[in-house]
GUMIVO-160121 format. One record per residue: residue number from 1; residue in one letter; x, y, z of N, C-alpha, C in turn. Coordinates in steps of 0.001 Angstrom, whole numbers. Example, Ala and Ser with C-alpha at 12.3 -4.5 7.8 and 13.67 -1.06 7.14 Angstrom:
BEGIN
R,i,aa,n_x,n_y,n_z,ca_x,ca_y,ca_z,c_x,c_y,c_z
R,1,A,13190,-5690,7800,12300,-4500,7800,13200,-3300,7800
R,2,S,12850,-2250,7080,13670,-1060,7140,12900,30,7870
END
This chain:
BEGIN
R,i,aa,n_x,n_y,n_z,ca_x,ca_y,ca_z,c_x,c_y,c_z
R,1,M,1070,-1388,-296,64,295,-4,960,1475,-76
R,2,L,739,2449,-845,1450,3167,-1182,171,4619,-496
R,3,F,971,5144,744,76,6572,960,1061,7499,372
R,4,V,439,8703,-230,1374,10115,-820,511,11137,346
R,5,Q,1436,12014,896,959,12561,1722,1839,14163,1616
R,6,G,1468,15002,1169,2361,16569,1286,1933,17157,2984
R,7,T,3533,17607,3024,4122,17771,4463,3319,18836,4901
R,8,R,2465,19374,4059,1546,20716,4815,-129,20336,4632
R,9,D,-383,19056,4507,-1602,18464,4816,-2509,18497,5930
R,10,E,-3246,19692,5962,-3958,19840,7633,-5067,18641,7771
R,11,M,-5515,17674,6650,-6918,17170,6330,-6386,15971,6816
R,12,A,-4845,15570,7296,-4678,14035,7426,-3349,14084,8309
R,13,D,-3454,13343,9553,-2496,13263,10678,-1688,12393,10443
R,14,V,-120,12890,9749,879,12210,9278,1413,10925,10461
R,15,S,1308,11361,11862,1537,10155,12864,203,8896,12679
R,16,L,-972,9186,12263,-2269,8104,12460,-1653,7342,10869
R,17,I,-971,8032,9782,-441,7182,8960,566,6603,9276
R,18,E,1656,7128,10075,3042,6439,10164,2696,5152,11269
R,19,S,1890,5307,12145,1529,3872,13174,878,3063,12248
R,20,T,-23,3369,11169,-325,2278,10624,687,1528,9492
R,21,I,1528,2534,9119,2437,2048,8192,3388,948,9211
R,22,E,3719,1079,9862,4562,330,11287,3625,-956,11637
R,23,A,2597,-565,11898,1429,-1989,11852,1357,-3112,10883
R,24,M,1947,-2341,9631,1155,-2909,8209,2769,-4107,8187
R,25,R,3963,-3597,8503,5195,-4353,9038,5761,-4292,7642
R,26,G,6008,-3402,6579,6425,-3537,5616,5660,-3766,4187
R,27,I,4296,-3802,4568,3787,-3875,3312,3259,-2221,2821
R,28,A,3665,-1493,3391,3241,-27,3342,4015,1224,3171
R,29,T,4058,1740,2042,5233,3522,2447,4439,4186,2552
R,30,L,5049,5191,2867,4575,6703,2590,5370,7616,2248
R,31,Q,4967,8192,684,5572,8909,288,5176,10663,321
R,32,R,6455,11673,907,5716,12929,1487,6465,13755,157
R,33,V,5328,14512,257,5429,15673,-1078,5817,16781,-306
R,34,R,7075,17036,-441,7744,18162,186,6867,19620,-24
R,35,D,6142,20425,1242,5487,21285,820,3914,21316,72
R,36,G,3900,20205,192,2706,20163,-614,1740,19902,372
R,37,D,484,20579,-21,-1269,20366,998,-1525,19426,692
R,38,H,-3149,18919,920,-3433,18214,821,-3841,17519,-798
R,39,S,-3790,18499,-1480,-3701,18039,-2668,-2511,18408,-3784
R,40,F,-1441,18184,-2884,-248,18413,-3595,158,19616,-3965
R,41,R,-576,20762,-3805,-124,22101,-4021,642,22535,-3531
R,42,V,1907,23189,-3783,2746,23844,-3259,2648,25441,-3359
R,43,R,3725,26145,-2158,3404,27453,-2540,4624,28029,-3448
R,44,A,4548,29005,-3793,5746,29242,-5028,6923,29603,-4422
R,45,A,7055,29944,-2753,8245,29853,-2573,8902,28525,-2625
R,46,S,8402,27138,-2783,9146,25866,-3152,10328,25737,-4123
R,47,G,9952,26788,-5055,11068,27014,-6219,10021,25900,-7330
R,48,R,8914,25071,-7236,8575,23836,-8091,7683,24280,-8531
R,49,S,7039,23872,-9979,5884,24274,-10322,5062,22887,-10163
R,50,Q,3753,23242,-10180,2837,22326,-10028,2705,21428,-10826
R,51,P,2924,21315,-11992,3507,20232,-12820,4675,19176,-12547
R,52,Q,5370,19843,-12162,6488,19514,-11692,6343,18403,-10106
R,53,V,5583,19136,-9246,5022,18102,-8381,4228,17008,-8816
R,54,F,3158,17034,-9631,2725,15995,-10009,3502,14993,-10654
R,55,D,4825,15380,-11381,5494,14350,-12196,6337,13653,-10670
R,56,E,6381,14371,-9715,7460,13517,-8725,6120,12382,-8142
R,57,V,5043,13178,-7939,4003,12308,-7475,3645,10707,-8358
R,58,L,3741,11121,-9680,3379,9826,-10383,4870,9300,-10721
R,59,D,6057,9728,-10395,7347,8910,-10335,7014,7839,-9341
R,60,A,6894,8764,-8054,6849,7949,-6627,5985,6640,-7036
R,61,I,5229,6464,-7648,3590,5666,-7519,4294,4689,-8919
R,62,D,5210,5129,-9793,6067,4216,-10915,6632,3645,-9970
R,63,D,7405,4301,-9382,8685,3276,-8613,8304,2494,-7349
R,64,W,6930,2773,-6774,6120,2040,-5986,5870,505,-6745
R,65,L,5202,609,-7817,4848,-317,-8666,5832,-1138,-8944
R,66,D,6969,-346,-9678,7951,-1471,-10084,8520,-2351,-8816
R,67,R,8622,-1394,-7817,8919,-2648,-6850,7870,-3331,-6460
R,68,L,6782,-3011,-6158,5942,-4642,-6204,5573,-5497,-6792
R,69,L,5910,-5121,-8608,6286,-5994,-9356,7552,-7012,-9411
R,70,E,8287,-6407,-8428,9679,-7179,-8457,9606,-8414,-7371
R,71,R,8492,-8250,-6555,8390,-9512,-5489,7845,-11140,-6112
END
């Protein structure tokens, strides 16, 4: 299971996700989107465009799927 969460996401408690991942003993992963909110939107000060951020999210999903298929 892959969780993707922005580091500024006010709608989800990262500690709950982290405890869930720990309880799942290695079958769950958390990918943080630096400076992202709940919709992965970043502030202009982040230095990244929204398309760049969405590419990062898609790359994280692609990497996770690759690892899953290697099992």
